[in-house]
DODREN-414939 format. One line per 10 residues: number of its first residue (from 0); their letters; for each residue z, x, y of N, C-alpha, C, CB. Coordinates in steps of 0.02 Angstrom, whole numbers. Each point is the difference from the previous one (the first is absolute). Glycine has a CB too. Layout:
<rs>
NUM	A	Z X Y Z X Y Z X Y Z X Y | ...
</rs>
This chain:
<rs>
0	MNLVWKLLRK	-1124 573 -122 18 69 15 -33 48 -50 109 -39 50 | -109 20 -115 -31 42 -51 -74 9 12 86 -37 -80 | -119 -17 105 -71 4 15 -13 50 56 -14 -119 -37 | 56 118 87 -8 47 56 11 72 -24 39 -88 81 | 10 98 -125 13 67 -27 -61 25 -39 123 -25 -6 | -153 -19 -33 -59 20 -38 -58 20 46 36 -77 -92 | -45 38 146 -52 18 48 16 66 34 -22 -121 19 | 86 132 -4 21 61 34 -12 61 -43 86 -65 62 | -67 61 -126 -8 57 -45 -73 17 -12 108 -31 -54 | -149 -19 56 -70 10 -16 -36 45 50 1 -112 -53
10	HISIPQFAGF	20 110 115 -36 37 52 42 55 32 -66 -103 21 | 122 121 -52 41 54 28 -37 67 -5 105 -62 -32 | -105 99 88 -31 67 1 55 53 -1 -100 -45 65 | 106 78 -122 53 50 -8 -7 56 52 3 -26 -122 | -62 54 135 -6 53 50 24 -21 69 -95 46 -65 | 79 -109 85 21 -23 66 76 -3 6 -105 -66 8 | 138 38 -59 73 -4 3 33 68 -9 -7 -116 -45 | -24 160 6 27 68 -6 -5 36 66 -34 3 -121 | -21 -14 158 -7 30 66 53 -26 48 -122 12 -19 | 137 -77 15 53 -28 42 68 31 -16 -64 -108 8
20	ILANLFGMLT	79 112 -73 65 26 -21 9 72 24 -1 -76 -101 | -51 117 92 5 70 20 7 7 76 -67 33 -100 | 26 -70 137 3 4 73 67 -26 26 -125 -14 5 | 147 -43 -31 63 -29 23 59 44 -20 -50 -114 -9 | 46 144 -51 53 44 -23 5 61 45 -18 -38 -118 | -38 66 137 1 59 44 29 -17 68 -100 46 -60 | 78 -103 87 26 -21 65 74 -16 -3 -112 -44 29 | 132 6 -80 70 -19 -8 44 62 -9 -35 -109 -50 | 12 155 8 39 60 -14 7 44 63 -39 -3 -120 | -14 5 160 2 39 62 53 -28 47 -122 28 -12
30	VLLGIQFYND	124 -94 19 49 -32 44 70 10 -26 -86 -85 33 | 98 71 -97 67 4 -28 26 72 0 -25 -100 -71 | -19 147 53 21 70 -2 17 26 70 -71 17 -103 | 32 -38 153 14 20 68 67 -25 24 -122 1 23 | 136 -65 -36 64 -29 21 58 33 -36 -57 -109 22 | 50 119 -88 55 28 -39 12 74 18 -27 -80 -93 | -27 117 102 8 71 17 34 8 68 -102 27 -67 | 84 -70 115 31 2 66 76 -12 -6 -107 -41 53 | 126 -9 -92 71 -15 -8 37 55 -37 -28 -120 0 | -6 156 -45 32 54 -37 7 63 41 -45 -49 -105
40	IKPVFTAKDS	-6 63 147 0 63 37 35 -5 66 -105 29 -56 | 112 -89 83 30 -9 67 70 30 6 -67 -104 10 | 112 97 -61 67 29 7 0 75 10 41 -91 -71 | -94 126 48 -3 72 8 -3 18 75 -58 11 -112 | 23 -53 151 -9 14 71 55 -31 43 -122 7 -19 | 152 -60 -4 48 -36 42 72 12 -19 -87 -85 15 | 100 121 -70 69 11 -21 38 40 53 -35 -3 -120 | 95 -17 133 43 34 50 50 44 -37 -13 -96 82 | 39 145 -45 53 41 -29 59 -44 -18 -37 100 67 | 68 -84 -122 56 -41 -23 64 14 39 -52 -3 -112
50	FMKSDYVIVS	52 55 155 62 17 34 -2 -14 75 19 86 -87 | -79 -79 117 -3 -3 73 -21 -69 24 -28 122 3 | 66 -149 43 -17 -66 27 -70 2 30 123 -23 23 | -159 -32 -30 -72 0 12 -20 7 73 -9 -70 -100 | 54 61 147 -20 -1 70 18 66 35 15 -123 0 | -10 178 -36 15 64 30 -60 48 -5 120 -17 -28 | -128 59 79 -52 51 -1 32 68 11 -86 -83 42 | 53 135 -67 24 68 8 -38 33 57 30 8 -123 | 7 22 170 -29 32 59 13 75 -3 16 -106 69 | -68 145 -56 7 73 2 -44 28 56 25 5 -124
60	KKIGMGTTIS	-16 59 139 -42 31 51 -64 27 -32 102 31 68 | -156 -36 -29 -65 24 -25 1 76 -5 -58 -99 51 | 27 124 -104 -7 72 -9 -61 22 41 53 -2 -116 | -49 61 147 -54 25 42 -66 1 -36 82 67 62 | -136 -87 -26 -67 -2 -28 -35 67 11 -6 -125 19 | -47 135 -57 -41 60 8 28 59 -38 -33 -42 112 | 11 102 -91 19 61 -36 60 36 30 -119 12 -32 | 141 -36 89 58 32 32 64 -28 -28 -67 19 104 | 118 23 -104 66 -20 -24 39 -28 58 -2 87 -92 | 26 -149 86 35 -32 55 72 26 2 -72 -102 -10
70	SRSHNFSDDE	95 116 72 69 23 9 47 -58 14 -43 108 43 | 15 -169 -42 40 -59 14 48 -14 -57 -94 -46 71 | 155 30 -54 50 -16 -51 -15 -68 -30 86 70 60 | -78 -75 -126 -11 -63 -34 64 -41 -7 -95 53 -61 | 150 -26 87 63 -37 -1 4 -47 60 56 96 -59 | -22 -151 49 11 -48 54 66 17 35 -65 -90 -61 | 62 97 127 61 13 39 37 -65 11 -55 99 57 | 117 -93 -36 40 -60 15 -32 -42 55 104 61 -35 | -134 -27 84 -33 -36 55 -61 -38 -25 41 87 81 | -80 -57 -125 -59 -34 -27 19 -60 -42 -61 109 0
80	IQKLSSQQFV	114 -101 -39 24 -56 -41 25 -57 44 31 81 -92 | 5 -63 145 27 -51 45 -57 -38 35 103 70 17 | -155 -34 6 -56 -32 34 -38 -47 -47 -10 100 75 | -1 -77 -137 -35 -43 -47 42 -61 -18 -60 100 -46 | 124 -91 38 44 -55 -18 3 -53 55 67 80 -69 | -77 -58 132 5 -47 57 -64 -40 12 83 77 50 | -136 -62 -87 -63 -36 10 8 -73 -24 -66 107 -14 | 33 -152 49 7 -72 -15 -27 -18 -69 -8 -24 122 | -40 63 -146 -30 -16 -65 39 28 -59 -110 -2 57 | 164 38 -43 42 28 -53 62 -42 -8 -43 116 23
90	DTLGSFISAE	54 -142 -82 59 -41 -14 58 43 -25 -74 -99 -26 | 60 143 -22 51 44 -29 -31 68 -11 60 -98 -55 | -22 151 65 -25 67 -10 52 42 -37 -70 -9 105 | 46 45 -155 44 43 -39 -34 68 -11 52 -100 -57 | -13 149 36 -26 68 -9 4 22 -73 33 27 117 | -82 10 -138 4 37 -63 43 61 11 -114 -42 -39 | 162 54 -4 42 60 4 -17 43 -60 94 -61 61 | -113 124 -47 -19 46 -53 58 46 -19 -119 -4 40 | 117 28 -101 51 48 -22 -13 67 33 13 -60 -110 | 39 91 136 -5 65 33 19 57 -49 26 -54 111
100	YKVEASMGIN	-32 40 -174 17 50 -51 -52 -4 -56 125 -8 27 | -124 57 -70 -49 4 -55 22 -45 -58 -29 118 34 | -18 -158 -58 14 -46 -56 -50 14 -57 45 -88 80 | -19 102 -138 -42 7 -59 10 -61 -44 7 127 5 | -62 -151 -33 3 -61 -40 -30 11 -68 -6 -69 104 | 34 34 -152 -25 1 -69 -7 -72 -22 54 112 -26 | -115 -132 7 -12 -68 -22 -26 0 -71 -24 -36 119 | 54 -6 -159 -20 -5 -70 -4 -73 -22 52 111 -23 | -91 -122 -29 -8 -67 -29 1 7 -76 -67 -41 100 | 113 4 -131 7 3 -73 12 71 -25 -74 -100 -8
110	GQTILNTELP	113 137 47 16 68 -22 -52 52 16 64 -51 -88 | -122 30 115 -53 46 19 4 16 74 -74 -45 -93 | 82 109 111 1 20 70 -70 1 28 104 68 -19 | -116 -106 72 -67 -4 29 -4 29 70 -20 -100 -69 | 78 115 98 1 27 68 62 43 9 -65 -100 44 | 55 159 -18 56 45 12 -18 45 59 35 -3 -123 | -19 -20 183 -22 36 60 43 -18 60 -117 1 -45 | 104 32 101 35 -16 62 -33 -61 32 33 122 16 | 7 -171 4 -27 -62 27 39 -20 63 -35 -36 -116 | 1 2 162 35 -25 60 34 -66 -14 -84 58 73
120	IESVPDDFID	140 -70 -41 33 -64 -3 14 -25 70 52 29 -111 | -52 -95 120 10 -30 65 44 -62 -7 -111 45 41 | 130 -73 15 36 -64 1 -21 -40 61 98 51 -62 | -88 -116 59 -10 -45 57 60 -45 4 -128 4 -11 | 140 -37 68 56 -46 5 -3 -54 -54 6 21 123 | 51 -39 -149 3 -48 -55 -31 -68 17 102 57 -39 | -102 -75 104 -28 -64 21 -74 -5 -14 86 -6 88 | -119 63 -97 -72 1 -12 -16 -3 -75 -15 65 105 | 66 -65 -146 -11 2 -72 9 -70 -30 40 119 -4 | -91 -141 -33 2 -66 -31 22 5 -72 -91 -40 77
130	VPGKDWNYKE	149 71 -87 30 8 -66 71 -27 4 -72 102 -28 | 96 -140 -22 68 -26 3 51 54 16 -33 -88 -81 | 82 71 124 49 49 21 37 34 -57 12 -67 101 | 1 30 -154 36 29 -57 -41 54 -35 61 -109 -15 | -128 106 24 -43 50 -32 -18 57 47 -46 -89 -72 | 67 83 136 -19 51 49 61 22 40 -117 -48 8 | 159 87 -40 60 25 35 20 66 -32 38 -118 29 | -1 157 9 24 64 -25 71 11 24 -117 48 -1 | 160 -28 -45 69 16 17 8 75 1 41 -107 -52 | -12 131 105 9 72 9 35 31 -60 3 -17 125
140	GSREMPIILP	-33 71 -151 28 34 -58 -31 -20 -66 104 8 63 | -140 -65 -63 -32 -23 -62 -59 46 -18 34 -119 25 | -45 128 -90 -55 41 -24 -60 -42 -20 83 84 -40 | -81 -148 55 -56 -44 -16 -17 -42 62 33 -4 -123 | -97 -6 133 -21 -40 59 -67 -33 -14 63 78 77 | -77 -134 -43 -65 -33 -7 -52 37 40 57 -111 -17 | -119 110 -6 -55 32 36 -62 -44 -5 48 115 -23 | -94 -105 70 -65 -33 0 -52 55 -6 41 -99 70 | -84 93 -121 -50 52 -13 -67 -17 30 60 28 -105 | -98 22 129 -69 -13 20 -41 -20 -62 10 83 95
150	RSYINMYNFG	-52 -133 -87 -40 -23 -57 -49 54 -23 11 -117 42 | -27 164 2 -47 53 -19 29 42 -57 -44 3 117 | 110 5 -119 31 37 -55 -12 -36 -67 88 44 79 | -80 -110 -78 -9 -39 -61 -74 -1 -20 100 -70 29 | -145 66 21 -71 2 -16 -19 66 -32 -23 -78 95 | 53 132 -69 -13 66 -29 21 2 -73 15 53 113 | 43 -83 -127 24 -2 -69 -44 -45 -44 117 21 41 | -131 -82 -16 -38 -49 -40 -70 24 -17 65 -90 53 | -100 120 -3 -70 17 -10 -11 71 -25 -26 -81 88 | 73 125 -75 -10 69 -20 42 23 -58 -30 20 115
160	FAQSRKLPQI	90 -47 -121 47 25 -50 6 -47 -60 62 57 91 | -52 -122 -76 13 -48 -54 -59 -7 -47 76 -61 76 | -137 59 -48 -58 -9 -42 -12 58 -46 -49 -70 89 | 60 132 -65 -12 59 -41 55 11 -51 -62 50 94 | 124 -74 -80 57 11 -45 17 -62 -41 44 83 81 | -84 -136 -74 13 -63 -37 70 -28 15 -77 40 -91 | 96 -36 155 65 -26 21 -10 -67 34 45 117 13 | 8 -159 -10 -7 -66 32 -12 7 75 75 -49 -88 | -118 5 113 -11 -2 72 58 -36 34 -126 3 -17 | 140 17 78 57 -27 37 -23 -51 51 62 108 -17
170	SDGLMGLIDL	-31 -166 16 -11 -52 50 67 -15 33 -99 -49 -64 | 98 1 112 62 -17 34 54 -25 -49 -67 -29 101 | 46 -3 -155 48 -26 -48 29 52 -45 -61 -105 5 | 32 166 -6 23 53 -45 28 60 39 -85 -37 -84 | 104 26 147 24 56 40 65 30 -26 -56 -52 98 | 91 13 -141 62 25 -28 -11 58 -49 48 -113 14 | -110 123 -36 -14 56 -46 -3 67 35 -63 -80 -70 | 61 79 136 -8 62 38 67 35 8 -98 -49 62 | 100 112 -81 60 42 8 -14 50 56 33 -13 -123 | -3 1 181 -12 43 58 66 34 20 -95 -74 39
180	RLFIKGSEYK	91 139 -31 60 38 19 -17 44 60 43 -1 -119 | 2 0 169 -7 40 60 50 57 -1 -42 -100 64 | 19 161 -47 44 58 1 4 26 72 -30 31 -121 | 91 -34 149 10 19 69 55 54 3 -35 -116 41 | 15 177 -28 46 56 6 52 1 -56 -16 -5 123 | -8 3 -184 43 5 -58 30 -65 -24 23 112 38 | -31 -165 1 27 -66 -20 -56 -43 -29 89 8 90 | -74 -44 -143 -50 -43 -32 17 -73 12 -20 88 -88 | -32 -126 106 7 -72 13 -51 -38 -42 43 22 117 | -20 -76 -148 -45 -41 -41 -28 -57 42 66 30 -104
190	GRVVAFSSRL	-131 -35 105 -33 -53 38 -14 -61 -44 -50 86 74 | 66 -145 -49 -15 -63 -34 -56 -35 38 121 -11 -44 | -180 9 14 -59 -28 34 7 -76 5 -72 95 -42 | 68 -121 104 6 -73 10 -64 -31 25 120 17 24 | -169 25 -2 -63 -27 25 -51 56 7 60 -93 60 | -124 73 -53 -54 46 14 -30 -18 68 -25 17 -124 | -8 31 156 -33 -13 64 -65 37 4 111 -17 54 | -164 -18 -32 -65 31 11 -6 26 71 -50 -74 -87 | 101 62 129 -3 20 70 41 63 14 -15 -119 30 | 48 145 -80 41 59 9 -30 60 -35 101 -72 10
200	SSILVPEDFM	-89 131 18 -21 62 -32 60 42 -21 -105 -2 69 | 165 -24 -59 61 36 -18 49 -49 -32 -17 82 95 | 68 -53 -127 51 -41 -33 46 -29 53 -6 72 -105 | 22 -137 98 44 -33 47 68 -9 -31 -97 -60 52 | 149 79 -15 69 -6 -23 39 -41 51 -6 112 -61 | 65 -138 43 40 -38 48 18 40 62 46 -66 -95 | -41 33 152 16 34 62 69 31 -2 -74 -80 61 | 121 47 -96 68 28 -5 -1 68 -33 47 -116 -6 | -88 123 -47 -4 64 -35 -33 53 45 -8 -60 -110 | -45 40 146 -35 49 42 44 25 56 -107 -56 -27
210	LWSNKTFAPG	144 12 59 44 21 55 55 46 -27 -24 -107 62 | 53 88 -119 54 41 -29 -26 68 -24 58 -105 -35 | -116 104 1 -26 63 -28 -23 48 54 -35 -63 -103 | 3 37 157 -19 45 55 61 32 32 -102 -70 21 | 154 30 -14 62 26 29 33 51 -46 15 -109 62 | -21 97 -128 33 44 -49 -39 63 -15 51 -101 -49 | -118 93 38 -40 57 -23 -38 35 57 -11 -58 -108 | 5 26 166 -33 31 57 39 -14 64 -112 -12 -57 | 176 34 60 42 -14 59 -27 34 62 100 -12 -75 | -97 -24 130 -21 29 63 -75 -4 14 95 75 -11
220	VETKPTRLLA	-134 -98 -39 -73 -5 10 -16 -69 30 -22 79 -98 | -12 -79 155 -17 -63 33 -62 -30 -33 51 41 109 | -47 -102 -129 -55 -34 -34 -39 -43 49 65 1 -108 | -129 12 114 -45 -40 42 -51 -35 -45 16 79 100 | -25 -144 -93 -47 -36 -44 -73 16 17 85 -91 -11 | -125 95 -40 -73 10 9 -38 -66 -9 12 118 -40 | 21 -168 14 -32 -65 -8 51 -55 17 -77 45 -90 | 50 -100 115 41 -57 18 -24 -61 -38 23 48 114 | 23 -94 -123 -16 -63 -34 11 -56 50 34 46 -115 | -87 -84 130 5 -50 53 -20 -69 -26 -25 88 85
230	RLTNPADERV	63 -137 -61 -19 -70 -12 -30 -26 65 92 -17 -88 | -156 -4 84 -35 -23 60 2 -76 5 -75 100 -6 | 83 -124 67 1 -73 10 -68 -30 -14 89 13 87 | -142 25 -72 -68 -23 -13 -45 61 -10 18 -106 68 | -33 125 -131 -40 60 -13 -69 -2 32 61 13 -106 | -87 -74 122 -66 -7 30 1 7 76 -31 -74 -95 | 89 83 124 7 6 72 -38 62 24 114 -58 -4 | -158 50 55 -39 55 25 44 55 29 -92 -80 25 | 151 63 0 44 50 28 24 50 -51 35 -84 84 | -33 64 -148 21 46 -52 -48 58 -5 54 -94 -63
240	TQYMEKNGYE	-119 78 56 -51 53 -5 -3 42 62 -65 -73 -76 | 69 42 134 -4 36 63 58 50 7 -57 -98 52 | 117 76 -69 59 43 5 -5 58 -49 70 -98 37 | -91 84 -98 -6 52 -51 -52 53 20 34 -83 -88 | -91 60 113 -52 46 22 23 42 59 -87 -80 -42 | 119 49 89 22 34 61 50 56 -17 -18 -106 65 | 62 95 -113 53 48 -16 -17 44 -60 81 -80 46 | -141 73 -74 -19 43 -56 34 -17 -65 -21 88 82 | 38 -153 -90 32 -23 -62 -52 -33 -45 110 -15 60 | -94 8 -122 -43 -37 -46 43 -40 -49 -91 88 11
250	MEDDRLQAEK	63 -143 -33 34 -43 -49 -36 5 -66 39 -78 91 | 0 82 -144 -30 -1 -67 -28 -70 -11 80 89 -44 | -145 -92 25 -35 -64 -4 -17 -19 -71 -46 21 113 | 92 -9 -160 -13 -18 -70 -15 -74 -7 75 93 -37 | -35 -134 73 -10 -72 -6 -67 -21 30 125 -16 5 | -145 49 52 -63 -16 31 -58 17 -47 50 20 113 | -45 38 -146 -52 19 -48 -3 -48 -58 14 119 33 | 45 -143 -55 1 -48 -55 -32 -66 21 104 54 -45 | -92 -74 108 -30 -62 25 -76 8 4 105 -26 64 | -129 84 -43 -72 12 3 -31 -3 -70 16 71 102
260	ATHLLRILLT	19 -40 -150 -26 -1 -69 -1 -71 -27 44 115 -19 | 8 -154 34 2 -70 -23 -55 -41 32 124 10 -17 | -137 2 82 -54 -36 35 -67 17 -31 67 1 106 | -78 63 -122 -63 20 -32 -6 -32 -69 3 109 62 | 53 -114 -97 0 -32 -65 -19 -73 5 88 80 -39 | -64 -114 92 -18 -70 10 -74 -8 14 115 -22 44 | -143 68 -5 -72 -3 16 -41 9 -64 22 46 115 | -3 3 -156 -36 10 -64 7 -60 -45 20 122 10 | 39 -152 -11 11 -60 -41 -46 -57 24 119 35 -22 | -124 -43 88 -42 -53 27 -73 10 -21 78 -12 98
270	MVLAVGLIIS	-101 75 -96 -69 14 -20 -10 -14 -74 -8 88 89 | 56 -68 -130 -6 -12 -72 0 -75 -15 58 109 -23 | -13 -146 56 3 -72 -11 -64 -34 23 124 4 15 | -153 20 40 -62 -29 24 -56 10 -51 36 21 119 | -40 39 -147 -51 13 -51 11 -43 -62 -11 118 42 | 74 -123 -64 16 -41 -58 -16 -73 11 89 81 -29 | -73 -107 88 -13 -70 14 -75 -14 4 108 -7 62 | -147 54 -34 -73 -8 2 -29 -3 -70 -4 60 110 | 28 -15 -153 -24 0 -70 20 -65 -35 8 125 -4 | 53 -149 17 22 -63 -30 -42 -58 25 116 45 -9
280	ALSFYILMLS	-134 -44 74 -43 -53 27 -68 0 -32 62 7 108 | -90 53 -119 -65 5 -32 3 -24 -73 -29 97 75 | 85 -81 -109 7 -24 -69 8 -76 -2 53 109 -31 | -19 -137 82 5 -72 5 -69 -31 8 115 11 52 | -157 20 -13 -69 -24 10 -38 3 -66 2 37 120 | 8 18 -158 -35 6 -64 22 -56 -48 -7 125 15 | 71 -139 -17 25 -53 -44 -28 -68 21 105 67 -21 | -102 -81 85 -25 -65 22 -75 -7 -12 90 -3 86 | -127 57 -78 -71 -2 -15 -12 -15 -73 -22 82 93 | 62 -51 -137 -7 -12 -72 17 -73 -17 28 121 -23
290	IYLLVQKNSE	26 -147 53 20 -69 -14 -53 -48 26 121 33 6 | -147 -19 54 -52 -44 28 -62 -1 -44 44 25 116 | -62 33 -144 -58 3 -45 13 -41 -63 -29 113 44 | 91 -109 -70 17 -40 -59 -5 -75 16 76 91 -40 | -48 -110 96 -2 -71 19 -72 -22 12 114 10 51 | -154 34 -20 -69 -18 15 -40 -9 -64 7 62 108 | 4 -18 -157 -35 -6 -64 18 -64 -36 -2 125 -8 | 64 -147 18 23 -60 -36 2 -62 46 68 74 -75 | -99 -69 134 7 -53 49 -23 -68 -27 -15 85 90 | -41 -84 -126 -26 -64 -26 48 -31 -51 -117 41 19
300	KLENLLLIGY	143 1 -62 46 -26 -52 67 -19 31 -57 72 -85 | 78 -35 134 63 -18 34 -8 -66 37 29 122 11 | -88 -133 18 -13 -63 34 2 -58 -49 -70 60 85 | 45 -48 -145 3 -52 -52 73 -15 -18 -113 36 -44 | 154 16 39 70 -11 -16 34 -41 54 2 109 -63 | -20 -95 125 29 -39 54 -23 -72 -2 5 104 70 | -67 -114 -91 -27 -69 -4 34 -41 -54 -109 44 43 | 130 -12 -97 30 -38 -56 75 -8 9 -90 43 -75 | 117 -20 133 70 -14 14 46 59 8 -19 -101 -60 | -5 162 49 42 59 11 14 8 75 -48 57 -103
310	SPSRVARPYQ	109 -44 121 17 9 71 -20 71 21 96 -82 -9 | -108 92 75 -18 67 24 54 53 -17 -65 -55 92 | 129 36 -87 53 48 -14 -1 21 -74 69 -50 92 | -85 2 -136 -2 16 -71 -59 45 -16 54 -110 -25 | -110 99 58 -58 42 -11 11 70 28 -73 -102 5 | 107 106 52 11 65 31 54 41 -33 -38 -50 106 | 84 17 -142 59 34 -26 -15 61 -45 56 -109 6 | -103 106 -53 -13 59 -42 -22 60 40 -31 -76 -92 | -12 65 143 -21 55 42 58 28 40 -115 -51 7 | 158 6 16 59 23 38 48 40 -44 -11 -99 75
320	LLTIGLNALV	22 74 -136 44 36 -46 -29 68 -18 41 -109 -45 | -107 113 40 -32 64 -16 13 51 56 -88 -61 -66 | 80 40 128 11 46 55 74 20 6 -97 -51 60 | 142 2 -71 72 17 2 17 49 -55 26 -114 48 | -53 104 -107 14 45 -56 -26 70 14 -6 -97 -77 | -54 102 106 -28 66 16 42 34 54 -115 -40 -31 | 135 2 82 42 30 53 67 23 -27 -57 -74 83 | 88 33 -127 64 19 -29 -7 63 -44 36 -121 2 | -92 125 -39 -12 59 -41 -5 63 43 -59 -72 -85 | 24 65 141 -7 58 45 68 22 27 -115 -40 31
330	VVIALIILVA	158 -7 -11 66 18 27 42 35 -53 -5 -98 77 | 4 72 -138 40 30 -54 -24 71 -15 20 -114 -49 | -86 123 43 -27 68 -14 16 47 57 -92 -50 -69 | 85 26 132 14 42 58 73 22 1 -89 -60 64 | 135 15 -81 71 19 0 16 49 -56 28 -112 48 | -60 105 -105 10 47 -55 -23 70 20 -14 -93 -85 | -47 96 114 -25 65 23 44 28 55 -117 -35 -30 | 141 -9 75 43 22 55 64 33 -27 -45 -92 71 | 75 62 -121 62 28 -29 -14 69 -29 42 -116 -26 | -98 124 -9 -17 65 -30 -11 52 54 -51 -59 -99
340	VRNYYMSILQ	12 41 151 -14 47 54 64 17 38 -117 -45 10 | 159 -6 2 62 11 37 48 46 -38 -14 -112 53 | 19 102 -118 43 44 -40 -22 73 6 21 -94 -80 | -87 104 85 -27 68 6 19 31 67 -95 -30 -76 | 79 -7 131 12 31 66 75 2 17 -113 -39 37 | 152 -9 -64 72 2 13 33 60 -34 0 -124 11 | -24 144 -69 29 59 -33 -12 63 42 -19 -54 -112 | -40 57 144 -15 57 44 42 -5 63 -117 7 -45 | 122 -67 74 37 -11 62 74 16 -10 -82 -88 34 | 110 67 -90 71 12 -12 15 73 -16 10 -117 -40
350	SLFPDVSRHG	-60 153 14 10 71 -10 2 38 66 -56 -9 -111 | 19 -17 161 0 30 67 58 -24 42 -123 9 -7 | 140 -74 -1 55 -30 39 46 -36 -48 -74 -13 103 | 123 47 -132 43 -30 -51 38 -61 23 10 112 -47 | 1 -119 113 39 -57 25 -41 -64 7 71 81 60 | -136 -76 -69 -42 -60 5 14 -44 -60 -90 62 63 | 108 -125 -50 18 -46 -54 -56 -50 -10 122 14 26 | -124 -41 -87 -49 -51 -16 25 -68 22 -41 68 -98 | 0 -104 136 20 -65 26 -35 -57 -36 21 53 109 | -57 -38 -163 -35 -52 -37 -68 -15 31 110 -48 -32
360	IMPAIIAGLT	-148 5 -1 -67 -15 23 -5 -71 28 -45 79 -85 | 101 -105 109 0 -68 28 -50 -7 58 119 -11 -35 | -125 60 81 -50 -8 54 -70 -11 -28 71 71 73 | -89 -32 -125 -67 -7 -30 -8 -67 -36 -6 125 -12 | 59 -147 -21 -3 -64 -35 -10 -57 50 74 45 -92 | -36 -43 146 -7 -53 52 -70 0 29 123 10 27 | -149 51 -12 -68 4 28 -52 -25 -50 36 98 70 | -27 -80 -134 -47 -22 -52 0 -75 -8 16 108 -58 | 43 -138 56 5 -73 -7 -29 -36 62 102 15 -73 | -90 15 131 -28 -30 61 -76 0 -1 102 38 64
370	LFLIVSVLNI	-131 19 -82 -74 3 -5 -25 -48 -54 3 120 38 | 33 -123 -94 -20 -45 -54 -2 -72 24 49 79 -85 | 4 -100 120 3 -69 24 -55 -14 51 123 0 -20 | -134 46 66 -51 -11 52 -70 -6 -32 71 63 83 | -88 -15 -126 -66 0 -31 -9 -60 -45 -2 125 6 | 54 -142 -45 -5 -57 -46 -9 -66 38 72 62 -82 | -36 -71 136 -7 -61 40 -70 -5 29 123 3 28 | -149 53 -2 -68 0 26 -51 -16 -54 35 83 86 | -25 -55 -146 -44 -15 -57 1 -74 -17 19 116 -44 | 41 -144 39 8 -70 -18 -35 -46 50 109 27 -55
380	LAIRRKVMSI	-99 -13 119 -31 -41 52 -76 6 0 104 13 68 | -129 49 -77 -72 10 0 -33 -35 -59 16 110 57 | 15 -106 -116 -28 -32 -60 1 -76 8 37 97 -72 | 18 -123 97 5 -73 11 -53 -24 49 123 5 -24 | -134 35 76 -50 -19 49 -70 -1 -31 70 51 91 | -84 -3 -135 -66 2 -33 -9 -60 -46 1 125 7 | 51 -142 -45 -5 -57 -46 -6 -65 40 68 62 -86 | -32 -67 142 -4 -59 41 -69 -10 29 120 13 27 | -155 43 -11 -68 -6 25 -47 -29 -53 20 98 77 | -7 -82 -142 -40 -29 -54 17 -74 -9 -5 112 -58
390	WKRK	71 -127 63 21 -69 -9 -29 -46 54 106 41 -54 | -112 -16 116 -26 -41 54 -74 -13 -6 89 46 72 | -124 -7 -113 -71 -10 -9 -16 -56 -47 -16 119 24 | 66 -139 -65 -16 -49 -52 -9 -71 28 65 72 -81
</rs>
């Protein structure tokens, strides 16, 4: 074995192996970074609202197109609601109920007031809310109630207010820091934030509070919903689109847009992985070419070693260990660089989306070890085959 090592060291070409390491490192890093970035960014597109059950869609009437002002009412009549509810593709239907009175809100965080303006509030039937019952109820006469905030309010605070005032950013886990107060005709109510929603543009309150407050602060005013919440038996059913188009309705397609973004992300990932794998294959070719040249230069001496009793596996082992060592070095360096790059982009990602959590780099580690095993096995087999061809000549 020592004789083989001496022969190996004598003809090693540093530039050739350096070229392999750089090429393989670039290919490996491209593959690992693509896989890891996909796993880190995917939750941004696929995350669901923490309050609304995933199989519901919001239905509203289309606003008139063009420059003319439409005289069509945007409220749903009882007859329209009944017709939609009776459709075979609708499993459950509920209505948004809006406040028929003026509501002023004041929102603060850590003693800093960040919002003080008139805001709309709404409610939906409790069956549509995916929040524990004990956290989503209101007792008549109470001055405190649970609320669900639009995520746009929190984004406004995180990106516009917190950064300039050096205040903590708010995520789902820190919603208890929010101090929200509603002022209704001289009465003050304290809001307890229980969830955020990216699908709402108004504050959501319990239905019990909305029914009581409309009756108390706006008696005699008839409330007609402008939006409906529907659970569809099959969202892909062609009858859904046909019915909506025929009646001038539209569905909020946040989830559809997220699915499109995720699909585009998968396509980009596939392209990146393809480029990385091609580069890795070329680096594998460079390494095998270098090893073959080493073996060829030493073929006569290796043949002599085989003639004096060295087995082919013993002769091939130093070359195999060299390739395994180089492949392992590449994986380790790639993972180190990956961690540094990931720490950089995750700090930016978490500043934009505070709720994005770190899931570790296990996907990249598994991919790296898989590539290492595949390439190393191919190297071992190719080197053994080359040595066996010399042994058969003797």
